[in-house]
All heavy atoms as a GROMACS GRO file, in nm:
protein
  583
    1MET      N    1   5.022  -4.209   9.948
    1MET     CA    2   5.076  -4.280   9.834
    1MET      C    3   5.183  -4.192   9.770
    1MET      O    4   5.164  -4.074   9.750
    1MET     CB    5   4.963  -4.308   9.735
    1MET     CG    6   5.006  -4.402   9.624
    1MET     SD    7   4.872  -4.441   9.510
    1MET     CE    8   4.778  -4.555   9.608
    2ALA      N    9   5.295  -4.251   9.740
    2ALA     CA   10   5.406  -4.176   9.681
    2ALA      C   11   5.372  -4.136   9.538
    2ALA      O   12   5.296  -4.203   9.468
    2ALA     CB   13   5.533  -4.261   9.684
    3GLU      N   14   5.432  -4.025   9.496
    3GLU     CA   15   5.406  -3.973   9.362
    3GLU      C   16   5.448  -4.073   9.254
    3GLU      O   17   5.381  -4.087   9.151
    3GLU     CB   18   5.480  -3.841   9.342
    3GLU     CG   19   5.446  -3.774   9.211
    3GLU     CD   20   5.510  -3.638   9.196
    3GLU    OE1   21   5.531  -3.569   9.296
    3GLU    OE2   22   5.538  -3.602   9.080
    4THR      N   23   5.557  -4.145   9.277
    4THR     CA   24   5.601  -4.244   9.177
    4THR      C   25   5.500  -4.357   9.163
    4THR      O   26   5.477  -4.407   9.054
    4THR     CB   27   5.740  -4.301   9.213
    4THR    OG1   28   5.734  -4.357   9.344
    4THR    CG2   29   5.847  -4.196   9.206
    5ASP      N   30   5.437  -4.396   9.274
    5ASP     CA   31   5.334  -4.498   9.269
    5ASP      C   32   5.214  -4.451   9.186
    5ASP      O   33   5.159  -4.527   9.106
    5ASP     CB   34   5.286  -4.537   9.410
    5ASP     CG   35   5.391  -4.615   9.488
    5ASP    OD1   36   5.483  -4.671   9.424
    5ASP    OD2   37   5.379  -4.620   9.611
    6VAL      N   38   5.176  -4.327   9.205
    6VAL     CA   39   5.064  -4.270   9.131
    6VAL      C   40   5.099  -4.266   8.981
    6VAL      O   41   5.018  -4.302   8.896
    6VAL     CB   42   5.028  -4.129   9.183
    6VAL    CG1   43   4.926  -4.061   9.092
    6VAL    CG2   44   4.974  -4.138   9.325
    7ASN      N   45   5.220  -4.224   8.950
    7ASN     CA   46   5.262  -4.217   8.810
    7ASN      C   47   5.262  -4.356   8.745
    7ASN      O   48   5.221  -4.371   8.630
    7ASN     CB   49   5.401  -4.154   8.798
    7ASN     CG   50   5.399  -4.006   8.827
    7ASN    OD1   51   5.295  -3.941   8.816
    7ASN    ND2   52   5.514  -3.952   8.864
    8LYS      N   53   5.306  -4.456   8.820
    8LYS     CA   54   5.305  -4.593   8.768
    8LYS      C   55   5.162  -4.640   8.743
    8LYS      O   56   5.133  -4.702   8.641
    8LYS     CB   57   5.374  -4.688   8.866
    8LYS     CG   58   5.524  -4.676   8.869
    8LYS     CD   59   5.583  -4.774   8.969
    8LYS     CE   60   5.734  -4.757   8.982
    8LYS     NZ   61   5.789  -4.849   9.083
    9ARG      N   62   5.073  -4.610   8.838
    9ARG     CA   63   4.934  -4.652   8.821
    9ARG      C   64   4.869  -4.581   8.704
    9ARG      O   65   4.795  -4.642   8.627
    9ARG     CB   66   4.856  -4.626   8.950
    9ARG     CG   67   4.901  -4.718   9.064
    9ARG     CD   68   4.816  -4.703   9.187
    9ARG     NE   69   4.682  -4.755   9.157
    9ARG     CZ   70   4.575  -4.729   9.233
    9ARG    NH1   71   4.586  -4.654   9.339
    9ARG    NH2   72   4.458  -4.780   9.201
   10VAL      N   73   4.894  -4.452   8.690
   10VAL     CA   74   4.838  -4.377   8.577
   10VAL      C   75   4.891  -4.433   8.446
   10VAL      O   76   4.816  -4.452   8.350
   10VAL     CB   77   4.869  -4.226   8.590
   10VAL    CG1   78   4.836  -4.152   8.461
   10VAL    CG2   79   4.792  -4.166   8.707
   11SER      N   80   5.018  -4.460   8.441
   11SER     CA   81   5.078  -4.517   8.320
   11SER      C   82   5.015  -4.652   8.287
   11SER      O   83   4.982  -4.681   8.171
   11SER     CB   84   5.229  -4.532   8.339
   11SER     OG   85   5.286  -4.592   8.227
   12SER      N   86   4.997  -4.734   8.388
   12SER     CA   87   4.935  -4.865   8.369
   12SER      C   88   4.790  -4.849   8.319
   12SER      O   89   4.746  -4.920   8.228
   12SER     CB   90   4.938  -4.943   8.500
   12SER     OG   91   4.869  -5.063   8.487
   13LEU      N   92   4.717  -4.756   8.378
   13LEU     CA   93   4.580  -4.732   8.335
   13LEU      C   94   4.573  -4.679   8.192
   13LEU      O   95   4.483  -4.715   8.117
   13LEU     CB   96   4.511  -4.634   8.431
   13LEU     CG   97   4.479  -4.690   8.570
   13LEU    CD1   98   4.432  -4.578   8.663
   13LEU    CD2   99   4.374  -4.799   8.559
   14GLU      N  100   4.666  -4.594   8.156
   14GLU     CA  101   4.669  -4.543   8.018
   14GLU      C  102   4.693  -4.655   7.918
   14GLU      O  103   4.629  -4.659   7.812
   14GLU     CB  104   4.778  -4.435   8.004
   14GLU     CG  105   4.740  -4.305   8.071
   14GLU     CD  106   4.854  -4.204   8.073
   14GLU    OE1  107   4.972  -4.245   8.057
   14GLU    OE2  108   4.826  -4.084   8.091
   15LYS      N  109   4.783  -4.747   7.952
   15LYS     CA  110   4.809  -4.861   7.864
   15LYS      C  111   4.684  -4.950   7.852
   15LYS      O  112   4.648  -4.994   7.742
   15LYS     CB  113   4.926  -4.944   7.916
   15LYS     CG  114   5.060  -4.877   7.899
   15LYS     CD  115   5.171  -4.962   7.958
   15LYS     CE  116   5.304  -4.888   7.952
   15LYS     NZ  117   5.411  -4.964   8.017
   16GLU      N  118   4.619  -4.974   7.962
   16GLU     CA  119   4.498  -5.056   7.961
   16GLU      C  120   4.387  -4.987   7.881
   16GLU      O  121   4.316  -5.052   7.803
   16GLU     CB  122   4.450  -5.083   8.104
   16GLU     CG  123   4.330  -5.173   8.113
   16GLU     CD  124   4.358  -5.315   8.066
   16GLU    OE1  125   4.474  -5.357   8.068
   16GLU    OE2  126   4.262  -5.382   8.027
   17LEU      N  127   4.374  -4.856   7.895
   17LEU     CA  128   4.274  -4.782   7.821
   17LEU      C  129   4.300  -4.791   7.670
   17LEU      O  130   4.208  -4.812   7.592
   17LEU     CB  131   4.272  -4.635   7.864
   17LEU     CG  132   4.174  -4.544   7.791
   17LEU    CD1  133   4.031  -4.592   7.809
   17LEU    CD2  134   4.190  -4.401   7.838
   18GLU      N  135   4.424  -4.778   7.631
   18GLU     CA  136   4.459  -4.790   7.488
   18GLU      C  137   4.428  -4.930   7.435
   18GLU      O  138   4.375  -4.946   7.325
   18GLU     CB  139   4.607  -4.757   7.467
   18GLU     CG  140   4.648  -4.752   7.322
   18GLU     CD  141   4.570  -4.651   7.240
   18GLU    OE1  142   4.535  -4.545   7.293
   18GLU    OE2  143   4.542  -4.681   7.122
   19SER      N  144   4.456  -5.029   7.516
   19SER     CA  145   4.424  -5.167   7.477
   19SER      C  146   4.273  -5.184   7.459
   19SER      O  147   4.227  -5.245   7.362
   19SER     CB  148   4.477  -5.263   7.583
   19SER     OG  149   4.431  -5.393   7.559
   20LEU      N  150   4.196  -5.131   7.549
   20LEU     CA  151   4.050  -5.140   7.539
   20LEU      C  152   3.998  -5.065   7.417
   20LEU      O  153   3.905  -5.111   7.350
   20LEU     CB  154   3.985  -5.087   7.667
   20LEU     CG  155   4.005  -5.173   7.792
   20LEU    CD1  156   3.955  -5.100   7.917
   20LEU    CD2  157   3.937  -5.306   7.777
   21LYS      N  158   4.056  -4.949   7.387
   21LYS     CA  159   4.016  -4.873   7.269
   21LYS      C  160   4.040  -4.954   7.142
   21LYS      O  161   3.955  -4.955   7.052
   21LYS     CB  162   4.093  -4.741   7.260
   21LYS     CG  163   4.046  -4.635   7.356
   21LYS     CD  164   4.127  -4.508   7.335
   21LYS     CE  165   4.086  -4.395   7.425
   21LYS     NZ  166   4.166  -4.274   7.400
   22GLN      N  167   4.152  -5.023   7.136
   22GLN     CA  168   4.182  -5.106   7.019
   22GLN      C  169   4.082  -5.221   7.006
   22GLN      O  170   4.040  -5.254   6.896
   22GLN     CB  171   4.326  -5.160   7.027
   22GLN     CG  172   4.433  -5.053   7.019
   22GLN     CD  173   4.424  -4.974   6.891
   22GLN    OE1  174   4.400  -5.027   6.784
   22GLN    NE2  175   4.445  -4.844   6.903
   23LYS      N  176   4.046  -5.281   7.118
   23LYS     CA  177   3.948  -5.390   7.115
   23LYS      C  178   3.813  -5.340   7.067
   23LYS      O  179   3.746  -5.407   6.988
   23LYS     CB  180   3.936  -5.454   7.254
   23LYS     CG  181   4.054  -5.537   7.293
   23LYS     CD  182   4.037  -5.595   7.431
   23LYS     CE  183   4.161  -5.673   7.471
   23LYS     NZ  184   4.149  -5.729   7.607
   24VAL      N  185   3.772  -5.223   7.112
   24VAL     CA  186   3.645  -5.165   7.069
   24VAL      C  187   3.648  -5.138   6.919
   24VAL      O  188   3.552  -5.168   6.847
   24VAL     CB  189   3.613  -5.035   7.147
   24VAL    CG1  190   3.499  -4.960   7.083
   24VAL    CG2  191   3.581  -5.069   7.292
   25LYS      N  192   3.759  -5.085   6.868
   25LYS     CA  193   3.771  -5.059   6.725
   25LYS      C  194   3.757  -5.188   6.645
   25LYS      O  195   3.689  -5.192   6.543
   25LYS     CB  196   3.906  -4.995   6.692
   25LYS     CG  197   3.913  -4.848   6.720
   25LYS     CD  198   4.047  -4.792   6.674
   25LYS     CE  199   4.058  -4.646   6.708
   25LYS     NZ  200   4.185  -4.589   6.665
   26ARG      N  201   3.821  -5.295   6.692
   26ARG     CA  202   3.811  -5.424   6.621
   26ARG      C  203   3.667  -5.476   6.624
   26ARG      O  204   3.618  -5.528   6.525
   26ARG     CB  205   3.907  -5.526   6.682
   26ARG     CG  206   4.052  -5.505   6.642
   26ARG     CD  207   4.138  -5.624   6.677
   26ARG     NE  208   4.142  -5.654   6.820
   26ARG     CZ  209   4.228  -5.600   6.906
   26ARG    NH1  210   4.317  -5.514   6.866
   26ARG    NH2  211   4.225  -5.633   7.033
   27LEU      N  212   3.599  -5.462   6.737
   27LEU     CA  213   3.461  -5.508   6.747
   27LEU      C  214   3.369  -5.426   6.657
   27LEU      O  215   3.280  -5.480   6.592
   27LEU     CB  216   3.413  -5.500   6.892
   27LEU     CG  217   3.473  -5.602   6.987
   27LEU    CD1  218   3.428  -5.573   7.131
   27LEU    CD2  219   3.434  -5.742   6.947
   28GLU      N  220   3.392  -5.295   6.651
   28GLU     CA  221   3.311  -5.210   6.564
   28GLU      C  222   3.334  -5.249   6.418
   28GLU      O  223   3.242  -5.248   6.337
   28GLU     CB  224   3.346  -5.063   6.585
   28GLU     CG  225   3.294  -5.007   6.716
   28GLU     CD  226   3.343  -4.867   6.743
   28GLU    OE1  227   3.438  -4.821   6.675
   28GLU    OE2  228   3.287  -4.802   6.832
   29LYS      N  229   3.457  -5.281   6.385
   29LYS     CA  230   3.490  -5.316   6.248
   29LYS      C  231   3.421  -5.447   6.208
   29LYS      O  232   3.383  -5.465   6.093
   29LYS     CB  233   3.641  -5.329   6.233
   29LYS     CG  234   3.690  -5.327   6.093
   29LYS     CD  235   3.841  -5.318   6.087
   29LYS     CE  236   3.884  -5.298   5.944
   29LYS     NZ  237   4.027  -5.285   5.931
   30LYS      N  238   3.403  -5.538   6.301
   30LYS     CA  239   3.339  -5.666   6.271
   30LYS      C  240   3.192  -5.647   6.235
   30LYS      O  241   3.132  -5.735   6.174
   30LYS     CB  242   3.352  -5.762   6.389
   30LYS     CG  243   3.491  -5.818   6.405
   30LYS     CD  244   3.498  -5.919   6.515
   30LYS     CE  245   3.640  -5.972   6.528
   30LYS     NZ  246   3.654  -6.067   6.636
   31ASP      N  247   3.131  -5.534   6.273
   31ASP     CA  248   2.993  -5.508   6.238
   31ASP      C  249   2.978  -5.476   6.090
   31ASP      O  250   2.869  -5.483   6.036
   31ASP     CB  251   2.938  -5.391   6.320
   31ASP     CG  252   2.922  -5.425   6.468
   31ASP    OD1  253   2.915  -5.546   6.500
   31ASP    OD2  254   2.914  -5.333   6.550
   32LEU      N  255   3.089  -5.440   6.025
   32LEU     CA  256   3.085  -5.408   5.883
   32LEU      C  257   3.086  -5.536   5.800
   32LEU      O  258   3.143  -5.636   5.841
   32LEU     CB  259   3.208  -5.325   5.844
   32LEU     CG  260   3.220  -5.187   5.904
   32LEU    CD1  261   3.355  -5.126   5.866
   32LEU    CD2  262   3.108  -5.097   5.856
   33PRO      N  263   3.026  -5.532   5.681
   33PRO     CA  264   3.039  -5.647   5.591
   33PRO      C  265   3.187  -5.669   5.557
   33PRO      O  266   3.266  -5.575   5.557
   33PRO     CB  267   2.961  -5.604   5.467
   33PRO     CG  268   2.881  -5.485   5.505
   33PRO     CD  269   2.947  -5.425   5.624
   34TRP      N  270   3.223  -5.792   5.525
   34TRP     CA  271   3.363  -5.826   5.500
   34TRP      C  272   3.423  -5.739   5.392
   34TRP      O  273   3.539  -5.700   5.400
   34TRP     CB  274   3.377  -5.974   5.465
   34TRP     CG  275   3.319  -6.010   5.332
   34TRP    CD1  276   3.192  -6.056   5.309
   34TRP    CD2  277   3.381  -6.001   5.206
   34TRP    NE1  278   3.172  -6.075   5.176
   34TRP    CE2  279   3.288  -6.042   5.109
   34TRP    CE3  280   3.507  -5.961   5.162
   34TRP    CZ2  281   3.316  -6.045   4.973
   34TRP    CZ3  282   3.536  -5.965   5.026
   34TRP    CH2  283   3.441  -6.006   4.934
   35TRP      N  284   3.344  -5.706   5.289
   35TRP     CA  285   3.399  -5.631   5.177
   35TRP      C  286   3.429  -5.487   5.216
   35TRP      O  287   3.518  -5.424   5.159
   35TRP     CB  288   3.307  -5.639   5.055
   35TRP     CG  289   3.166  -5.596   5.082
   35TRP    CD1  290   3.063  -5.674   5.127
   35TRP    CD2  291   3.114  -5.465   5.067
   35TRP    NE1  292   2.949  -5.600   5.141
   35TRP    CE2  293   2.978  -5.471   5.103
   35TRP    CE3  294   3.168  -5.344   5.025
   35TRP    CZ2  295   2.895  -5.359   5.100
   35TRP    CZ3  296   3.084  -5.233   5.023
   35TRP    CH2  297   2.951  -5.241   5.059
   36LYS      N  298   3.359  -5.434   5.316
   36LYS     CA  299   3.392  -5.299   5.363
   36LYS      C  300   3.515  -5.302   5.454
   36LYS      O  301   3.586  -5.204   5.466
   36LYS     CB  302   3.274  -5.237   5.436
   36LYS     CG  303   3.166  -5.188   5.345
   36LYS     CD  304   3.063  -5.106   5.419
   36LYS     CE  305   2.960  -5.050   5.324
   36LYS     NZ  306   2.860  -4.969   5.395
   37GLN      N  307   3.538  -5.415   5.518
   37GLN     CA  308   3.653  -5.427   5.607
   37GLN      C  309   3.784  -5.430   5.529
   37GLN      O  310   3.888  -5.391   5.582
   37GLN     CB  311   3.643  -5.554   5.692
   37GLN     CG  312   3.531  -5.549   5.793
   37GLN     CD  313   3.523  -5.677   5.874
   37GLN    OE1  314   3.624  -5.742   5.899
   37GLN    NE2  315   3.403  -5.713   5.916
   38ILE      N  316   3.780  -5.478   5.404
   38ILE     CA  317   3.905  -5.492   5.329
   38ILE      C  318   3.926  -5.382   5.225
   38ILE      O  319   4.024  -5.385   5.151
   38ILE     CB  320   3.913  -5.629   5.260
   38ILE    CG1  321   3.806  -5.645   5.154
   38ILE    CG2  322   3.909  -5.741   5.362
   38ILE    CD1  323   3.827  -5.763   5.062
   39ILE      N  324   3.835  -5.283   5.220
   39ILE     CA  325   3.850  -5.174   5.123
   39ILE      C  326   3.986  -5.108   5.142
   39ILE      O  327   4.026  -5.075   5.253
   39ILE     CB  328   3.736  -5.071   5.139
   39ILE    CG1  329   3.605  -5.131   5.090
   39ILE    CG2  330   3.768  -4.942   5.066
   39ILE    CD1  331   3.484  -5.044   5.111
   40GLY      N  332   4.057  -5.092   5.033
   40GLY     CA  333   4.187  -5.026   5.035
   40GLY      C  334   4.304  -5.116   5.064
   40GLY      O  335   4.418  -5.072   5.063
   41THR      N  336   4.278  -5.243   5.090
   41THR     CA  337   4.385  -5.336   5.123
   41THR      C  338   4.490  -5.344   5.012
   41THR      O  339   4.609  -5.354   5.038
   41THR     CB  340   4.328  -5.476   5.150
   41THR    OG1  341   4.233  -5.467   5.256
   41THR    CG2  342   4.437  -5.574   5.189
   42PHE      N  343   4.445  -5.340   4.887
   42PHE     CA  344   4.536  -5.356   4.774
   42PHE      C  345   4.570  -5.224   4.704
   42PHE      O  346   4.618  -5.225   4.592
   42PHE     CB  347   4.476  -5.453   4.672
   42PHE     CG  348   4.454  -5.590   4.728
   42PHE    CD1  349   4.326  -5.636   4.754
   42PHE    CD2  350   4.561  -5.673   4.758
   42PHE    CE1  351   4.304  -5.763   4.805
   42PHE    CE2  352   4.541  -5.799   4.810
   42PHE     CZ  353   4.413  -5.844   4.833
   43ALA      N  354   4.545  -5.114   4.769
   43ALA     CA  355   4.572  -4.984   4.708
   43ALA      C  356   4.719  -4.972   4.670
   43ALA      O  357   4.808  -5.005   4.749
   43ALA     CB  358   4.534  -4.872   4.804
   44ASN      N  359   4.742  -4.930   4.547
   44ASN     CA  360   4.878  -4.908   4.494
   44ASN      C  361   4.964  -5.034   4.496
   44ASN      O  362   5.086  -5.025   4.509
   44ASN     CB  363   4.948  -4.795   4.570
   44ASN     CG  364   4.870  -4.666   4.563
   44ASN    OD1  365   4.819  -4.630   4.457
   44ASN    ND2  366   4.858  -4.597   4.675
   45ASP      N  367   4.903  -5.150   4.484
   45ASP     CA  368   4.977  -5.275   4.482
   45ASP      C  369   4.992  -5.320   4.336
   45ASP      O  370   4.895  -5.356   4.271
   45ASP     CB  371   4.902  -5.382   4.561
   45ASP     CG  372   4.978  -5.513   4.570
   45ASP    OD1  373   5.075  -5.532   4.495
   45ASP    OD2  374   4.937  -5.597   4.653
   46PRO      N  375   5.115  -5.317   4.281
   46PRO     CA  376   5.135  -5.352   4.141
   46PRO      C  377   5.090  -5.494   4.107
   46PRO      O  378   5.037  -5.518   3.999
   46PRO     CB  379   5.286  -5.338   4.120
   46PRO     CG  380   5.338  -5.264   4.236
   46PRO     CD  381   5.239  -5.279   4.347
   47ALA      N  382   5.106  -5.587   4.198
   47ALA     CA  383   5.064  -5.726   4.173
   47ALA      C  384   4.912  -5.733   4.158
   47ALA      O  385   4.861  -5.804   4.071
   47ALA     CB  386   5.112  -5.817   4.285
   48HIS      N  387   4.842  -5.659   4.241
   48HIS     CA  388   4.695  -5.657   4.231
   48HIS      C  389   4.651  -5.593   4.100
   48HIS      O  390   4.559  -5.643   4.034
   48HIS     CB  391   4.635  -5.582   4.351
   48HIS     CG  392   4.486  -5.577   4.349
   48HIS    ND1  393   4.418  -5.467   4.306
   48HIS    CD2  394   4.394  -5.670   4.382
   48HIS    CE1  395   4.288  -5.492   4.314
   48HIS    NE2  396   4.271  -5.615   4.359
   49GLU      N  397   4.715  -5.484   4.064
   49GLU     CA  398   4.681  -5.417   3.938
   49GLU      C  399   4.703  -5.512   3.819
   49GLU      O  400   4.622  -5.518   3.727
   49GLU     CB  401   4.763  -5.289   3.921
   49GLU     CG  402   4.734  -5.183   4.025
   49GLU     CD  403   4.590  -5.139   4.025
   49GLU    OE1  404   4.529  -5.128   3.916
   49GLU    OE2  405   4.536  -5.118   4.136
   50GLU      N  406   4.812  -5.586   3.821
   50GLU     CA  407   4.842  -5.681   3.715
   50GLU      C  408   4.736  -5.792   3.712
   50GLU      O  409   4.690  -5.832   3.604
   50GLU     CB  410   4.981  -5.740   3.733
   50GLU     CG  411   5.019  -5.845   3.632
   50GLU     CD  412   5.042  -5.791   3.491
   50GLU    OE1  413   5.033  -5.669   3.469
   50GLU    OE2  414   5.067  -5.874   3.402
   51ALA      N  415   4.698  -5.841   3.827
   51ALA     CA  416   4.596  -5.946   3.834
   51ALA      C  417   4.463  -5.894   3.777
   51ALA      O  418   4.394  -5.966   3.703
   51ALA     CB  419   4.577  -5.994   3.978
   52MET      N  420   4.428  -5.771   3.808
   52MET     CA  421   4.304  -5.714   3.756
   52MET      C  422   4.312  -5.698   3.603
   52MET      O  423   4.216  -5.726   3.531
   52MET     CB  424   4.275  -5.578   3.820
   52MET     CG  425   4.247  -5.584   3.970
   52MET     SD  426   4.104  -5.686   4.011
   52MET     CE  427   4.184  -5.837   4.063
   53ARG      N  428   4.426  -5.656   3.554
   53ARG     CA  429   4.446  -5.639   3.410
   53ARG      C  430   4.432  -5.773   3.338
   53ARG      O  431   4.361  -5.785   3.238
   53ARG     CB  432   4.583  -5.578   3.379
   53ARG     CG  433   4.603  -5.548   3.231
   53ARG     CD  434   4.745  -5.500   3.203
   53ARG     NE  435   4.845  -5.605   3.227
   53ARG     CZ  436   4.866  -5.709   3.144
   53ARG    NH1  437   4.795  -5.724   3.035
   53ARG    NH2  438   4.958  -5.799   3.173
   54LEU      N  439   4.497  -5.875   3.392
   54LEU     CA  440   4.490  -6.007   3.330
   54LEU      C  441   4.347  -6.064   3.335
   54LEU      O  442   4.301  -6.124   3.238
   54LEU     CB  443   4.587  -6.103   3.399
   54LEU     CG  444   4.735  -6.073   3.377
   54LEU    CD1  445   4.821  -6.158   3.469
   54LEU    CD2  446   4.773  -6.091   3.232
   55GLY      N  447   4.279  -6.044   3.445
   55GLY     CA  448   4.140  -6.090   3.456
   55GLY      C  449   4.051  -6.020   3.354
   55GLY      O  450   3.966  -6.083   3.291
   56ARG      N  451   4.071  -5.889   3.340
   56ARG     CA  452   3.994  -5.813   3.242
   56ARG      C  453   4.020  -5.864   3.101
   56ARG      O  454   3.927  -5.885   3.022
   56ARG     CB  455   4.028  -5.664   3.255
   56ARG     CG  456   3.941  -5.572   3.176
   56ARG     CD  457   3.962  -5.424   3.212
   56ARG     NE  458   4.097  -5.388   3.255
   56ARG     CZ  459   4.135  -5.369   3.383
   56ARG    NH1  460   4.050  -5.382   3.481
   56ARG    NH2  461   4.260  -5.335   3.412
   57GLU      N  462   4.147  -5.886   3.067
   57GLU     CA  463   4.182  -5.939   2.935
   57GLU      C  464   4.115  -6.074   2.911
   57GLU      O  465   4.063  -6.101   2.803
   57GLU     CB  466   4.333  -5.956   2.921
   57GLU     CG  467   4.408  -5.830   2.894
   57GLU     CD  468   4.558  -5.854   2.879
   57GLU    OE1  469   4.600  -5.971   2.865
   57GLU    OE2  470   4.632  -5.756   2.882
   58TYR      N  471   4.116  -6.160   3.013
   58TYR     CA  472   4.056  -6.292   2.999
   58TYR      C  473   3.905  -6.280   2.974
   58TYR      O  474   3.850  -6.347   2.886
   58TYR     CB  475   4.083  -6.376   3.124
   58TYR     CG  476   4.012  -6.509   3.121
   58TYR    CD1  477   4.060  -6.612   3.041
   58TYR    CD2  478   3.897  -6.531   3.195
   58TYR    CE1  479   3.996  -6.735   3.036
   58TYR    CE2  480   3.832  -6.652   3.191
   58TYR     CZ  481   3.881  -6.754   3.111
   58TYR     OH  482   3.816  -6.873   3.105
   59ARG      N  483   3.837  -6.197   3.054
   59ARG     CA  484   3.692  -6.182   3.035
   59ARG      C  485   3.660  -6.127   2.897
   59ARG      O  486   3.565  -6.174   2.832
   59ARG     CB  487   3.634  -6.092   3.145
   59ARG     CG  488   3.633  -6.158   3.282
   59ARG     CD  489   3.559  -6.075   3.384
   59ARG     NE  490   3.612  -5.941   3.401
   59ARG     CZ  491   3.717  -5.909   3.476
   59ARG    NH1  492   3.781  -6.003   3.541
   59ARG    NH2  493   3.757  -5.784   3.486
   60ILE      N  494   3.737  -6.033   2.849
   60ILE     CA  495   3.715  -5.979   2.715
   60ILE      C  496   3.736  -6.086   2.610
   60ILE      O  497   3.658  -6.098   2.515
   60ILE     CB  498   3.807  -5.856   2.690
   60ILE    CG1  499   3.761  -5.739   2.777
   60ILE    CG2  500   3.808  -5.818   2.543
   60ILE    CD1  501   3.857  -5.622   2.779
   61SER      N  502   3.839  -6.168   2.628
   61SER     CA  503   3.866  -6.275   2.530
   61SER      C  504   3.751  -6.376   2.528
   61SER      O  505   3.719  -6.430   2.422
   61SER     CB  506   3.997  -6.346   2.561
   61SER     OG  507   3.985  -6.433   2.671
   62GLN      N  508   3.687  -6.400   2.639
   62GLN     CA  509   3.575  -6.494   2.644
   62GLN      C  510   3.453  -6.438   2.571
   62GLN      O  511   3.382  -6.511   2.505
   62GLN     CB  512   3.539  -6.528   2.789
   62GLN     CG  513   3.647  -6.602   2.865
   62GLN     CD  514   3.684  -6.731   2.796
   62GLN    OE1  515   3.602  -6.820   2.779
   62GLN    NE2  516   3.809  -6.741   2.754
   63ARG      N  517   3.432  -6.308   2.582
   63ARG     CA  518   3.322  -6.246   2.508
   63ARG      C  519   3.347  -6.252   2.359
   63ARG      O  520   3.254  -6.275   2.281
   63ARG     CB  521   3.303  -6.100   2.552
   63ARG     CG  522   3.237  -6.086   2.688
   63ARG     CD  523   3.206  -5.943   2.713
   63ARG     NE  524   3.330  -5.869   2.725
   63ARG     CZ  525   3.352  -5.769   2.809
   63ARG    NH1  526   3.256  -5.729   2.888
   63ARG    NH2  527   3.467  -5.708   2.814
   64GLU      N  528   3.470  -6.230   2.317
   64GLU     CA  529   3.504  -6.232   2.176
   64GLU      C  530   3.482  -6.372   2.118
   64GLU      O  531   3.437  -6.386   2.005
   64GLU     CB  532   3.648  -6.186   2.154
   64GLU     CG  533   3.666  -6.038   2.182
   64GLU     CD  534   3.813  -5.996   2.182
   64GLU    OE1  535   3.901  -6.083   2.173
   64GLU    OE2  536   3.836  -5.875   2.192
   65ASP      N  537   3.509  -6.476   2.196
   65ASP     CA  538   3.489  -6.613   2.150
   65ASP      C  539   3.341  -6.644   2.130
   65ASP      O  540   3.304  -6.726   2.048
   65ASP     CB  541   3.549  -6.713   2.250
   65ASP     CG  542   3.701  -6.715   2.248
   65ASP    OD1  543   3.760  -6.657   2.153
   65ASP    OD2  544   3.759  -6.772   2.341
   66LEU      N  545   3.254  -6.576   2.208
   66LEU     CA  546   3.111  -6.601   2.198
   66LEU      C  547   3.042  -6.512   2.095
   66LEU      O  548   2.924  -6.530   2.066
   66LEU     CB  549   3.045  -6.580   2.335
   66LEU     CG  550   3.090  -6.676   2.445
   66LEU    CD1  551   3.028  -6.634   2.579
   66LEU    CD2  552   3.054  -6.818   2.412
   67ASP      N  553   3.112  -6.415   2.043
   67ASP     CA  554   3.056  -6.319   1.948
   67ASP      C  555   3.030  -6.388   1.812
   67ASP      O  556   3.123  -6.425   1.743
   67ASP     CB  557   3.151  -6.200   1.931
   67ASP     CG  558   3.090  -6.087   1.851
   67ASP    OD1  559   2.974  -6.101   1.810
   67ASP    OD2  560   3.159  -5.986   1.828
   68PRO      N  561   2.903  -6.404   1.773
   68PRO     CA  562   2.873  -6.473   1.647
   68PRO      C  563   2.913  -6.394   1.523
   68PRO      O  564   2.927  -6.450   1.416
   68PRO     CB  565   2.721  -6.492   1.652
   68PRO     CG  566   2.672  -6.389   1.747
   68PRO     CD  567   2.784  -6.364   1.844
   69ALA      N  568   2.936  -6.265   1.535
   69ALA     CA  569   2.974  -6.183   1.421
   69ALA      C  570   3.116  -6.210   1.377
   69ALA      O  571   3.157  -6.171   1.268
   69ALA     CB  572   2.956  -6.035   1.455
   70ARG      N  573   3.195  -6.276   1.458
   70ARG     CA  574   3.336  -6.300   1.426
   70ARG      C  575   3.353  -6.425   1.351
   70ARG      O  576   3.311  -6.523   1.345
   70ARG     CB  577   3.422  -6.302   1.551
   70ARG     CG  578   3.422  -6.166   1.617
   70ARG     CD  579   3.512  -6.164   1.735
   70ARG     NE  580   3.628  -6.084   1.696
   70ARG     CZ  581   3.752  -6.111   1.724
   70ARG    NH1  582   3.781  -6.216   1.792
   70ARG    NH2  583   3.848  -6.033   1.686
   0.00000   0.00000   0.00000
């Protein structure tokens, strides 16, 4: 077998191995609960931070409306 043929086969096998590794990672990730799979998705996202701030403000306003002392 020529050396170039061997190099082509090795290259092909390396690509296939990388593909299989990625599939295994995805399968392992599916074993996690959905909330662990998305941890960090919104890290440093200004839109997410704004949504959290607005939600917090809304929840606080609802508590204030129910406060009989007011």
